[in-house]
BANUGU-472211 format. One line per 3 residues: their letters; for each residue x, y, z of C-alpha. Coordinates in nm, 2 decimals, m for minus. Example, Ala and Ser with C-alpha at 12.3 -4.5 7.8 and 13.67 -1.06 7.14 Angstrom:
# residues 2
AS) 1.23/m0.45/0.78  1.37/m0.11/0.71
# end
This chain:
# residues 246
MTL) 10.24/9.14/12.40  10.51/9.42/12.45  10.46/9.75/12.47
TPA) 10.77/10.00/12.42  10.82/10.35/12.29  10.94/10.32/11.96
VSK) 10.90/10.10/11.64  11.23/9.98/11.63  11.43/10.06/11.32
AGP) 11.53/9.68/11.34  11.23/9.58/11.22  10.89/9.46/11.30
GIG) 10.78/9.32/11.69  11.19/9.46/11.76  11.20/9.64/12.16
PAA) 11.30/9.99/12.19  11.59/10.14/11.94  11.91/10.30/11.97
AVP) 11.82/10.52/11.72  11.55/10.63/11.88  11.60/10.74/12.23
RAP) 11.36/10.93/12.25  10.96/10.91/12.29  10.78/11.12/11.95
VVP) 10.63/11.46/12.05  10.25/11.43/12.05  10.17/11.66/11.71
GYL) 10.05/12.05/11.82  9.70/11.97/11.65  9.62/11.62/11.82
ERV) 9.64/11.81/12.09  9.48/12.11/12.00  9.18/11.98/11.78
YWW) 9.13/11.61/11.92  9.23/11.63/12.30  8.85/11.61/12.36
AYV) 8.83/11.27/12.16  9.21/11.06/12.22  9.43/11.29/12.38
HPR) 9.27/11.38/12.79  9.21/11.09/12.99  8.80/11.14/13.01
AVV) 8.81/11.06/12.62  8.90/10.68/12.68  8.67/10.69/12.95
AFE) 8.39/10.81/12.71  8.45/10.67/12.44  8.51/10.33/12.48
RGW) 8.18/10.21/12.44  8.11/9.97/12.16  7.76/10.15/12.12
LVN) 7.85/10.52/12.08  8.16/10.46/11.85  7.85/10.22/11.64
AIL) 7.61/10.52/11.69  7.92/10.77/11.57  7.95/10.61/11.28
FGN) 7.53/10.57/11.19  7.52/10.19/11.29  7.78/10.12/11.07
YRR) 8.12/10.00/11.29  8.05/9.65/11.28  8.01/9.64/10.92
LRD) 8.33/9.92/10.80  8.47/9.64/11.12  8.42/9.36/10.93
AAL) 8.54/9.45/10.59  8.87/9.59/10.68  8.92/9.22/10.89
TEL) 8.77/8.98/10.59  9.05/9.22/10.33  9.28/9.09/10.63
GGT) 9.22/8.73/10.62  8.99/8.55/10.79  9.35/8.36/10.92
ITG) 9.61/8.68/10.87  9.91/8.55/10.81  10.26/8.72/10.80
STL) 10.37/9.07/10.98  10.06/9.32/11.03  10.09/9.70/11.16
QIA) 9.81/9.86/11.28  9.89/10.26/11.25  9.64/10.37/11.54
CVY) 9.49/10.27/11.80  9.12/10.23/11.76  8.83/10.24/11.96
GDL) 8.57/9.90/11.99  8.72/9.57/11.97  8.85/9.61/11.58
TPL) 9.19/9.50/11.72  9.07/9.23/12.01  8.90/9.04/11.66
LHR) 9.21/9.09/11.43  9.41/8.93/11.77  9.20/8.66/11.75
RLA) 9.31/8.61/11.39  9.62/8.60/11.41  9.79/8.24/11.23
HDA) 10.04/8.10/11.56  10.34/8.21/11.40  10.19/8.57/11.27
HLD) 10.29/8.94/11.40  10.09/9.24/11.50  10.24/9.55/11.56
VVD) 10.06/9.83/11.63  10.18/10.24/11.67  10.02/10.53/11.81
VLP) 10.21/10.79/11.95  9.97/10.89/12.23  10.10/10.63/12.53
IQL) 9.74/10.71/12.64  9.57/10.51/12.37  9.86/10.24/12.39
RNL) 9.80/10.17/12.74  9.37/10.14/12.63  9.46/9.90/12.40
ANK) 9.70/9.67/12.57  9.38/9.62/12.84  9.13/9.52/12.60
LPA) 9.49/9.23/12.44  9.60/8.97/12.66  9.88/9.04/12.81
DDA) 10.09/8.75/12.71  10.09/8.69/12.39  10.45/8.76/12.21
RVS) 10.29/8.78/11.91  10.17/9.17/11.94  10.34/9.47/12.01
LMQ) 10.24/9.79/12.11  10.45/10.12/11.98  10.47/10.47/12.05
GDS) 10.53/10.62/11.70  10.46/10.95/11.43  10.24/10.73/11.17
SSL) 10.41/11.03/10.96  10.75/10.89/11.02  10.76/10.59/11.15
ACA) 11.10/10.41/11.24  11.12/10.07/11.14  11.23/9.90/10.80
DGA) 11.09/9.92/10.43  10.89/9.66/10.31  10.94/9.51/10.67
YDQ) 10.50/9.42/10.62  10.31/9.23/10.49  9.98/9.45/10.53
VLL) 9.97/9.78/10.60  9.59/9.87/10.87  9.40/10.26/10.92
FFL) 9.11/10.27/11.02  8.94/10.59/10.99  9.26/10.77/11.12
LHE) 9.37/10.99/10.78  9.06/11.18/10.81  9.23/11.33/11.15
QPA) 9.54/11.46/11.03  9.64/11.76/10.82  9.70/11.67/10.44
KVR) 10.06/11.77/10.46  10.02/11.49/10.76  9.83/11.24/10.57
RST) 10.07/11.27/10.27  10.30/11.19/10.45  10.19/10.88/10.65
LAE) 10.04/10.77/10.33  10.37/10.75/10.23  10.52/10.60/10.55
AMR) 10.25/10.34/10.47  10.32/10.26/10.12  10.76/10.25/10.22
VVK) 10.67/9.96/10.51  10.46/9.76/10.32  10.65/9.49/10.09
PGG) 10.65/9.52/9.73  10.32/9.31/9.66  10.14/9.43/10.00
RIV) 9.87/9.53/10.09  9.75/9.83/10.25  9.34/9.87/10.39
IVD) 9.25/10.19/10.47  8.85/10.26/10.54  8.78/10.61/10.63
YHR) 8.52/10.88/10.49  8.37/10.97/10.22  8.21/11.21/10.02
PLR) 7.86/11.07/10.00  7.58/11.13/9.76  7.38/11.46/9.73
SHP) 7.09/11.32/9.87  7.23/11.16/10.13  7.00/11.25/10.41
LRL) 7.27/11.32/10.66  7.49/11.50/10.45  7.46/11.85/10.60
LVK) 7.50/11.72/10.97  7.78/11.54/10.89  7.92/11.84/10.70
AVF) 7.81/12.07/11.01  8.01/11.78/11.27  8.30/11.80/11.07
QSL) 8.34/12.17/11.05  8.31/12.21/11.42  8.47/11.94/11.55
EPY) 8.73/11.74/11.23  8.81/12.00/11.01  9.04/11.79/10.86
AMD) 8.80/11.54/10.75  8.66/11.80/10.44  8.99/11.69/10.28
LWQ) 8.87/11.34/10.17  8.49/11.55/10.03  8.70/11.69/9.81
DGI) 8.98/11.48/9.71  8.98/11.10/9.70  9.26/10.94/9.93
EVF) 9.47/10.87/9.59  9.52/11.22/9.55  9.75/11.19/9.89
LPV) 9.94/10.90/9.79  10.32/10.99/9.75  10.36/11.09/9.42
GMK) 10.64/10.87/9.23  10.55/10.51/9.41  10.25/10.45/9.20
PAS) 10.07/10.15/9.33  10.05/9.80/9.16  9.64/9.85/9.19
LVK) 9.41/10.03/9.37  9.05/9.91/9.43  8.83/10.14/9.65
QTY) 8.44/10.05/9.74  8.22/10.28/9.94  7.92/10.20/10.21
FGG) 7.63/10.40/10.36  7.52/10.56/10.02  7.85/10.71/9.98
LYQ) 7.98/10.83/10.32  8.21/10.54/10.41  8.49/10.39/10.18
KLI) 8.75/10.08/10.20  9.02/10.15/9.94  9.30/9.85/9.91
VVR) 9.64/9.98/9.79  9.88/9.71/9.63  10.21/9.83/9.69
# end
């Protein structure tokens, strides 16, 4: 496993790129809004607990995790990009599914999150690269990956950043490749937790309500229509899985 300061423009799995001499700046909105969840060292200690992650998702973590992994494949071949680290065991389980000649790149803008993930993965696996980079401006080649995973990232981004992240995901996946997205969704009006979740979003996650107002497909890049898009919702509509084929 390699830990590098930025994704190489030469393609997936490559070390530091001369074209990117400096690490990306941590976005201001991330430090301002999500310091308590991802940025502060105590956040990693607090949230890297499987039971807590599952509780935050009202007991649905394993179900949503497995839904994403199923789409990636029982045996994962080719090159896979995971955009943003994830608390819990999603990435270790993804790693276990890698074919012997497959490759997994994980990019995150926060070094502390990359170090945390490195502690959950074997240190000697050359198939895995952890790289610091900005999801809205990935420094890798067009069509570099067979599939891309975004697991509960988009609801944490302002609309402009979310659009750029999806545009980058579409750019770096190969024609015919898939983007697997799992995130929040507008629940049914009768959902018993609707008001509670709304209150949490309004106080702690101000960008999440965007996904109640519009479908994720609204944020896909104009002029880059996907070959197909399939949506499935879970837990009374509170969560969604999108499979976007370029």
